[in-house]
C-alpha positions as CSV (number, residue, x, y, z in Angstrom):
1,M,0.0,0.0,0.0
2,A,2.8,2.3,0.9
3,A,4.5,1.6,-2.4
4,L,1.3,2.4,-4.3
5,I,1.0,5.8,-2.6
6,K,4.6,6.6,-3.4
7,F,4.0,5.7,-7.0
8,E,1.0,8.0,-7.2
9,R,3.0,10.9,-5.7
10,L,5.7,10.4,-8.3
11,F,3.7,10.1,-11.5
12,C,0.3,11.7,-10.7
13,T,1.6,15.3,-10.1
14,P,0.4,17.9,-12.6
15,W,4.1,18.8,-13.4
16,M,7.5,17.4,-13.0
17,H,10.7,19.2,-11.9
18,I,13.5,18.9,-14.5
19,R,17.0,19.9,-13.4
20,H,19.2,21.4,-16.1
21,K,22.9,21.1,-16.2
22,S,23.5,24.9,-16.5
23,K,22.5,27.2,-13.7
24,P,20.4,30.3,-14.5
25,N,22.4,33.5,-14.7
26,I,20.8,35.9,-12.3
27,Q,22.9,39.0,-13.1
28,R,22.5,38.7,-16.9
29,T,19.1,37.3,-17.5
30,R,17.9,36.2,-20.9
31,I,15.6,38.6,-22.9
32,P,12.1,37.1,-22.8
33,H,10.4,36.2,-26.0
34,R,7.9,38.5,-27.7
35,D,4.7,37.1,-26.2
36,R,6.1,37.3,-22.7
37,L,7.2,40.8,-23.3
38,L,3.7,41.8,-24.3
39,V,2.2,40.2,-21.2
40,M,4.8,41.9,-19.0
41,E,4.2,45.3,-20.5
42,S,0.4,44.9,-20.4
43,T,0.4,43.8,-16.7
44,K,2.9,46.5,-15.5
45,P,1.2,48.6,-12.8
46,V,0.5,52.2,-13.5
47,Y,0.8,54.6,-10.5
48,D,-0.7,58.0,-10.2
49,P,1.7,60.9,-10.0
50,P,2.5,62.0,-6.4
51,V,0.2,64.7,-5.1
52,I,2.1,67.8,-4.0
53,P,0.3,69.7,-1.2
54,I,-0.8,73.2,-2.2
55,R,1.4,74.7,0.6
56,E,4.5,73.2,-1.0
57,Q,3.6,74.4,-4.4
58,C,3.8,78.0,-3.3
59,D,7.2,79.7,-3.8
60,H,6.8,82.1,-0.9
61,V,6.1,80.0,2.1
62,V,6.2,81.6,5.5
63,N,7.2,79.4,8.4
64,S,4.7,80.3,11.0
65,G,6.3,78.1,13.7
66,S,9.5,80.2,13.8
67,E,7.6,83.5,13.9
68,K,5.4,82.5,16.8
69,E,5.9,84.6,19.9
70,L,5.3,83.9,23.5
71,S,1.9,84.8,25.0
72,M,1.6,87.0,28.1
73,Y,1.3,83.9,30.4
74,E,4.2,82.2,28.7
75,S,6.3,85.3,29.1
76,L,5.6,85.3,32.8
77,L,6.6,81.7,33.0
78,G,9.8,82.4,31.1
79,K,10.8,85.3,33.4
80,E,10.1,83.2,36.4
81,M,12.3,80.4,35.0
82,L,15.1,82.9,34.2
83,Q,15.0,84.2,37.8
84,F,15.3,80.6,39.0
85,F,18.4,80.1,36.9
86,D,20.0,83.3,38.1
87,G,19.0,82.9,41.8
88,H,20.2,79.4,42.5
89,P,23.8,78.3,42.6
90,L,23.0,74.7,41.5
91,V,20.8,73.9,38.5
92,A,20.5,70.2,37.4
93,I,18.9,69.1,34.1
94,Y,17.3,65.7,34.0
95,H,15.6,63.6,31.4
96,A,12.2,62.5,32.8
97,N,10.7,59.2,31.9
98,A,7.0,58.6,32.1
99,V,5.9,57.5,35.6
100,E,2.8,57.4,37.7
101,G,1.5,60.4,39.7
102,R,2.4,58.9,43.1
103,S,6.1,58.4,42.0
104,D,6.2,62.0,40.8
105,F,4.8,63.2,44.1
106,A,7.4,61.1,46.0
107,T,10.2,62.6,44.0
108,N,8.9,66.2,44.6
109,K,8.6,65.5,48.3
110,L,12.2,64.1,48.4
111,L,13.5,67.2,46.8
112,L,11.6,69.6,49.0
113,I,12.9,67.9,52.1
114,N,16.5,68.7,50.9
115,N,15.7,72.3,50.0
116,M,15.3,71.6,46.3
117,F,12.5,71.7,43.8
118,Y,11.9,71.0,40.1
119,R,10.1,72.5,37.2
120,K,9.1,70.9,33.9
121,G,10.9,72.5,31.0
122,N,8.7,73.4,28.1
123,R,10.8,73.4,25.0
124,F,9.2,76.4,23.3
125,I,9.3,78.6,26.5
126,V,12.8,77.5,27.4
127,E,14.1,78.2,23.9
128,K,12.5,81.6,23.7
129,T,13.7,82.5,27.3
130,L,17.3,81.3,27.3
131,K,18.2,82.2,23.8
132,G,20.8,84.9,23.8
133,T,21.7,84.5,27.5
134,K,24.6,82.7,29.1
135,Y,22.5,79.6,29.4
136,E,22.0,79.1,25.7
137,A,24.4,76.2,25.6
138,I,22.0,73.9,27.4
139,L,19.2,74.3,24.8
140,P,20.0,71.0,23.0
141,L,19.2,69.2,26.2
142,F,15.5,70.1,25.9
143,N,14.7,68.0,22.9
144,S,12.6,65.6,25.0
145,H,10.8,65.5,28.3
146,T,13.0,67.4,30.7
147,K,12.9,68.4,34.3
148,I,15.0,71.2,35.9
149,V,16.0,70.8,39.6
150,F,17.0,74.0,41.4
151,A,19.0,73.8,44.7
152,K,19.5,76.7,47.2
153,E,22.9,75.3,48.2
154,P,25.6,74.0,45.8
155,R,25.7,70.6,47.5
156,V,26.6,68.3,44.7
157,D,27.2,65.3,47.0
158,L,23.7,65.5,48.3
159,L,22.3,65.8,44.8
160,L,24.1,62.7,43.7
161,K,22.9,60.8,46.8
162,I,19.3,61.8,46.0
163,Q,19.8,60.7,42.4
164,R,20.0,57.0,43.6
165,K,16.4,57.3,44.9
166,M,15.1,58.7,41.6
167,P,15.6,56.0,38.9
168,E,13.0,57.6,36.7
169,M,15.1,60.7,36.3
170,I,18.4,60.6,34.4
171,L,20.9,63.3,35.1
172,M,22.4,64.9,32.0
173,A,24.2,68.1,33.1
174,A,24.3,70.7,35.7
175,I,25.2,74.4,36.1
176,I,27.4,75.3,39.1
177,E,28.6,78.9,39.5
178,N,27.9,79.7,35.8
179,R,29.7,76.6,34.6
180,I,28.1,73.8,32.7
181,L,29.3,70.4,33.9
182,S,28.5,66.9,32.5
183,K,27.7,64.0,34.8
184,P,31.3,62.7,35.1
185,Q,32.5,66.2,35.8
186,L,29.8,66.6,38.4
187,E,30.8,63.4,40.1
188,W,34.4,64.6,40.2
189,F,33.2,68.0,41.6
190,G,31.2,66.1,44.3
191,S,34.2,64.2,45.4
192,L,36.1,67.4,46.3
193,P,36.0,68.7,49.9
194,S,33.7,71.5,50.9
195,L,34.7,75.1,50.6
196,N,34.7,75.6,54.4
197,S,37.2,72.8,54.9
198,L,39.4,74.1,52.1
199,R,39.4,77.6,53.8
200,S,40.3,76.1,57.1
201,Q,43.2,74.2,55.5
202,L,44.4,77.4,53.8
203,C,44.3,79.3,57.1
204,T,46.2,76.6,58.8
205,I,48.9,76.6,56.1
206,L,49.2,80.4,56.2
207,G,49.2,80.5,60.0
208,S,52.0,77.9,60.3
209,N,54.2,79.8,57.9
210,A,53.6,83.0,59.8
211,A,54.4,81.3,63.2
212,Q,57.6,79.8,61.8
213,T,58.7,83.1,60.4
214,T,58.1,84.8,63.8
215,Q,60.0,82.1,65.5
216,H,63.0,82.5,63.3
217,L,63.0,86.3,63.6
218,S,62.8,86.3,67.4
219,H,65.4,83.5,67.9
220,H,68.4,85.8,68.4
221,Q,66.5,88.1,70.7
222,R,65.4,85.2,72.9
223,Q,69.0,83.8,72.9
224,L,70.4,87.2,73.9
225,S,67.9,87.6,76.7
226,H,68.6,84.1,78.0
227,S,72.4,84.8,78.0
228,L,72.0,88.1,79.8
229,K,69.8,86.4,82.4
230,L,72.4,83.7,83.0
231,L,75.1,86.4,83.4
232,A,73.0,88.4,85.8
233,D,72.4,85.3,87.9
234,G,76.1,84.5,88.1
235,D,77.1,88.0,89.2
236,G,74.4,87.9,92.0
237,N,75.8,84.6,93.3
238,K,79.3,86.1,93.6
239,S,78.2,89.2,95.5
240,T,76.2,87.3,98.1
241,P,78.4,86.7,101.3
242,T,78.8,83.1,102.6
243,S,77.5,82.3,106.1
244,T,79.9,80.9,108.7
């Protein structure tokens, strides 16, 4: 039975595969005969010409997006943001991922506890406000969803410590004392000692040199005073009569 089924499969198919000795040349194909050419030309699809919008057909197109100006409310928001930039010694720019409202509330609470707060950066308002100012170099960072963290004290170590508890926010750069620092530069800056400790070290170094100079200048005077004292004590012992 199995042999009969195999025989039917071999000889009852509507066509048979014939393998030629020469392989077909894919790069230089043969020109089809006349009848096939007629069929190919008659079945070739015909596409309509591309429709050009009327706005692109005009030669004098005015880009309305670049000429758009800030509204009164947007101008107030821009002025407030510029005051935040000028009034805070530490400004950090973060990329904000989409999170739930409770996570956003927890992040805001964490920042407020450490004397920090954030504002969402609208690209249009930020571009119109910071363009032409000393903060113009950070405009390429506002191509996506961005949050700006303002700190009242330049405590970079505290900012990096808080960053570990905010995985949804990615630190891109920061502005410290009118200098733009990347994240590696910010980590190096955070590893430095505080300004008060550096001042105390400088005062100690300057005080030690002054004390050493004073000691060297008064050395001969103290030596002369000590010699005169010894001489006076020797003369006093000679003039004192001995008791019998």
